[in-house]
C-alpha positions in Angstrom: 86.2 80.5 120.1 84.1 82.7 117.9 82.5 86.1 118.6 78.9 87.3 118.2 78.1 88.9 114.8 78.2 92.7 114.6 75.1 94.8 114.7 76.7 98.1 113.8 79.0 99.4 111.0 81.9 101.8 111.0 82.3 103.6 107.6 85.5 105.5 106.9 84.9 108.6 104.9 87.7 110.9 105.9 90.2 110.8 103.0 90.7 113.4 100.3 90.0 111.1 97.3 92.8 112.9 95.4 93.1 110.2 92.7 89.5 110.4 91.7 88.6 114.1 91.5 89.6 117.6 92.5 88.1 119.8 95.2 86.0 121.5 92.6 83.4 118.7 92.8 81.6 117.1 95.7 83.7 115.3 98.4 84.5 111.7 97.3 81.9 110.0 99.6 79.2 112.0 97.9 80.3 111.4 94.3 77.4 109.8 92.5 77.6 106.3 90.9 74.6 105.9 88.6 72.9 108.7 90.4 73.4 107.5 94.0 76.3 108.9 96.1 78.9 106.3 97.1 78.5 106.5 100.8 74.7 106.2 100.6 75.1 103.1 98.5 77.2 101.6 101.3 74.5 102.6 103.9 71.8 101.1 101.6 73.5 97.8 101.5 73.9 97.6 105.3 70.3 98.4 105.8 69.4 95.8 103.2 71.4 93.3 105.3 69.6 94.4 108.5 72.4 96.6 110.0 70.6 99.8 111.1 73.3 101.7 113.0 76.3 103.4 111.3 79.3 105.3 112.7 80.8 107.4 109.9 84.3 108.8 110.3 84.8 112.1 108.6 87.7 114.4 108.0 88.2 116.1 104.6 85.3 118.4 103.9 83.6 116.9 106.9 80.7 119.3 107.1 79.7 118.6 103.5 79.8 114.9 104.0 77.7 115.1 107.1 75.1 117.4 105.4 75.0 115.2 102.3 74.3 112.0 104.4 71.7 113.7 106.7 69.9 115.3 103.8 69.1 111.9 102.4 66.8 111.0 105.3 68.4 107.6 105.4 66.6 105.0 107.7 69.9 104.0 109.3 70.7 105.5 112.7 73.8 107.5 111.8 76.4 109.3 114.0 79.7 111.0 113.0 83.2 111.1 114.5 86.0 113.3 113.3 89.5 112.3 112.3 91.6 115.4 112.4 94.6 113.5 111.0 92.8 112.4 107.9 95.8 113.3 105.6 97.7 110.4 107.3 97.0 106.7 106.9 93.6 105.0 107.1 94.3 103.2 110.3 93.8 106.5 112.1 90.3 106.8 110.8 89.5 103.4 112.2 91.0 104.4 115.5 88.9 107.6 115.6 85.8 105.4 116.0 87.1 103.5 119.0 85.2 105.5 121.7 81.9 105.5 119.7 82.1 101.7 119.1 83.0 100.9 122.7 83.1 97.2 123.5 80.9 96.2 120.6 81.8 94.1 117.6 81.4 96.0 114.3 81.5 95.8 110.6 84.0 98.0 108.9 83.6 99.4 105.4 85.2 102.1 103.3 82.9 104.8 101.9 84.3 104.3 98.4 83.7 100.6 98.1 80.5 99.3 96.4 79.3 95.8 96.8 76.3 93.4 97.0 74.5 93.0 100.3 75.3 89.3 100.1 78.8 90.1 101.1 77.6 91.5 104.4 75.2 88.5 104.9 78.1 86.1 104.3 80.3 87.9 106.9 77.5 87.9 109.4 77.2 84.1 109.3 80.9 83.2 109.0 82.9 82.5 112.2 84.4 85.7 113.6 87.4 84.9 115.8 87.2 86.1 119.4 89.6 89.1 119.8 90.2 89.1 116.0 88.7 90.0 112.7 87.2 88.5 109.5 88.0 89.9 106.1 85.8 89.4 103.0 88.1 88.4 100.2 87.7 87.7 96.5 89.5 84.7 95.1 88.4 85.3 91.5 91.8 86.7 90.6 91.1 86.7 86.9 88.2 89.2 87.4 89.9 91.8 89.6 89.9 95.3 88.1 93.4 96.9 88.3 95.0 94.1 90.3 98.2 96.1 90.7 96.4 98.6 92.9 94.5 95.9 94.9 95.5 94.9 98.4 96.7 91.3 98.1 96.1 88.5 100.7 98.0 85.3 101.2 96.0 82.7 103.2 96.3 79.2 104.6 92.7 78.0 104.5 90.8 80.6 106.5 93.8 82.2 108.2 95.6 85.3 106.8 99.3 84.8 106.5 100.3 88.1 104.7 98.5 91.2 103.5 100.0 94.0 101.4 99.6 95.8 98.0 103.1 94.5 97.1 102.8 90.8 97.6 104.3 88.8 94.8 102.5 85.6 95.8 98.8 85.7 96.9 95.6 83.8 96.5 93.0 86.4 97.3 92.2 90.2 97.2 91.0 92.4 100.1 87.5 93.7 99.3 87.6 96.4 102.0 84.8 94.8 104.0 85.4 93.4 107.5 83.7 92.1 110.6 85.8 93.1 113.7 86.1 92.8 117.4 87.5 95.8 119.4 90.9 94.0 119.4 91.5 95.7 116.1 91.6 99.1 117.9 94.1 97.8 120.4 96.5 96.4 117.7 96.3 99.6 115.7 97.0 101.7 118.8 100.0 99.5 119.6 101.4 99.9 116.1 100.9 103.7 116.2 102.6 104.0 119.5 105.8 102.5 118.0 106.1 105.3 115.4 107.3 108.9 115.9 104.4 110.4 114.0 101.8 108.0 115.5 100.7 106.8 112.0 99.3 103.4 111.1 97.4 101.7 108.3 94.5 99.4 108.5 96.7 96.7 107.1 99.1 97.2 110.0 96.3 96.2 112.3 95.4 93.2 110.2 99.0 92.1 110.1 99.3 92.4 113.9 96.2 90.2 114.4 97.4 87.8 111.7 100.6 87.2 113.6 98.5 85.7 116.4 96.3 83.7 114.0 93.4 86.0 114.7 92.8 87.4 111.2 90.5 85.1 109.2 88.9 85.4 105.7 85.5 84.8 104.2 85.4 84.0 100.5 82.7 86.1 98.8 82.2 83.5 96.0 80.3 85.1 93.2 79.6 88.3 95.1 80.3 91.6 93.4 82.3 94.6 94.7 84.5 97.4 93.5 86.9 99.9 95.0 86.1 103.3 93.4 89.5 105.0 93.7 90.2 106.2 90.1 88.2 107.4 87.1 88.7 104.0 85.5 87.5 102.2 88.6 84.4 104.5 88.8 83.5 103.7 85.2 84.0 99.9 85.8 81.8 100.1 88.9 79.1 102.0 87.0 79.0 99.1 84.5 79.1 96.5 87.2 76.3 98.0 89.3 
């Protein structure tokens, strides 16, 4: 069975962005790319795709991120949740949005990924497994910028078999854009409960759903995207967009 398409997006914007810049500049989500802050570019694309509600997870320099987003007067309905453990793994930022999302299906995006709105439209029309998730993947492996740093995905048709930055054998790359059911929160919570420090990564949640055949992929085809995580990636994204 498949689930209904999401009408909201969760955007994680809590990390320190230590590989891209120092604390002397704006927080990473507000870094401009061709004159437009990264997180506002993400919001722009979701509004363009018809998604008008966003839940933004903040942590590092949270007040500045909130103020920067609200000062834009963006047409999206935006709310914020705080992740006090933002120095730990990104799965905790996703978990921080659990109460705000409730029982709704949701898109999930990183604040530092830029992409075409067509990626969202594709996810919206592709089958979303009930109690699972759908990950937008790029199979154009010869066009990936800094493939070593990318999260690799091994698939069997539309089903994820493995996901990790260290996979030796893979046929796709994670774009950082998902359609999710609340089952992702449950799997992340289960993983965190097994660890003394309560930590978990987003990939941990994907792996847990993949083990039950509930993590699927959507091929973005010719769609464009870029993870803006280093100065080199930022320069590449500026050229691409």
